[in-house]
N, C-alpha and C positions, 0 to 999 in steps of 0.2 A: 278276717278281722275289721269287716266294715262296720261293725255296729262299736268299735271303740274299745272292747274288751280286751286286756293285755293277757288275760290268764283266770283260772278260776277265781272267783269271788274278787275279782279286780274290775275296776271300772275305771273310767277316763276321769282325770281329776277336774272338778268342776269348776270353770272359772266363773268370778264373782264379775259384773258389770258394776263398775261404779264412775259414776258423775262426778263432776269436781264439785257439785252441789244439785241439791233436787228442788223442786220448787217453792216450798214452804221455806227451806233454809235458805235458799236465794232472796225470798220476801224477807225475812228476818234478817239478812245481813244487809240488805238495803237499807231497810228500818234501821237498823242500827247505826248504820253509817250517816244518816240523816238528822236522828236523835243525838245522836254524837257532836255532828257539826253545829246542831242547835244550842246543845250544853257548852259548848267551847264559845259559841257566838255569846251566850247567857254570862258565860263567866266572865270573859273579858269586856262585855258592858258592865258589870258589876265590880269589876277591879279598877277600870278605868273613868266611871262616871257615876258616882256614888248616889248621885242626883237624879239618876235614871229610874231609879230602883226606888219604889216605895220600901216606909220602913215603917212597921206596926207598932205600934207601942204595946206593953203589956202582952206579948206573945210568949207562950211559952220557951219556945226555940229562938229565941232572942240570942243572934249574934251578931256581929260587925258585918256589914255587907262585903268589905272586902276580903273577909273570912270564906263567905259565902261563895265568893266569885271564884275563889281558889278551888274551894271544893267543886264547883260545878266545871271550870275548866280542867281539872285532872280526870274527873268522871266523863268527862266528853272524848278526852283522847284515849281513856280506857274502853270505852265505846265504839270509837272509830277502830283502835286496832281489835276489839272483840269482832267487827262486824266483818274486815277486812280478812281474819280467819274464817270466819263461816265461810268464805266462798270456797274454801279447799274441801268442806263435807266431813270433815273428821268430827267424831263424838266430842270430844274433849272441847271443840269448840264450841257445841251446843251446850252443852253444861256451864262453860264460861259466859257464852251469850244470857243464859236465863239467870245467871247470878248479878253478872254485871246489870243486866236490864233489872232487876229486882231493888240492885242497890237504886238504879237512876229512880225508878217508881216512890224509894224512899226518900231520898235526897228533892225530891221534886214536890211531894206530900209536907215537907217541913217547910218548902220555898214556896208554898200557895201564896202566902200573906203579902210578900214582897213584890212578886209577880203573876197574879194568877193566870192571866193568856197562857205565856208560854208553859208557865208550872202542868197547866190540865192538859196542852198539846203534848209535852214531854212524857206525862202519863200515860197516856192514850198511847203513844208510840210504844211504849214500854211493856204496855198490856199485851197490843200486838206481837211483838217479838217475842214474848214468853208465848203467846198461842201459838204462834206459827212454828216455835221451836218443838213445842210438847205434842203438836200435833201433827210433826213429821211422820210419813208411812215408814213401815218397817223395811221397806225399799231401799228408801234413803238411808236407813241406818246402817245397811251391811257395805 
């Protein structure tokens, strides 16, 4: 029985090698952590110092700067948690990462008139995260 066959029609159980996270998943996790930390800092800045953020008049999504700060602070914490979960390599963490990165893109698009540089940087980071999570190989997913 050197070939591992244990009887007629039976073969040795296959082992699935599973790394804690593949290359693109690790990249996405790190980018989510960076984007989440930046969103937390953006939220804290908007909450503590309303004068730091430019408020545009006659903007469709005109909310209070403090309200936006809380949205970014909470979203940033969720982004950091999703990035941390991605290091496990679990498929559910990839799905959550795509959803949370998409929500981050939407929030930062609406935030563009208030802080264009930070919002643009975070939109790009979230786009890279979504791409990296969706471009993962099937080996990473098994």
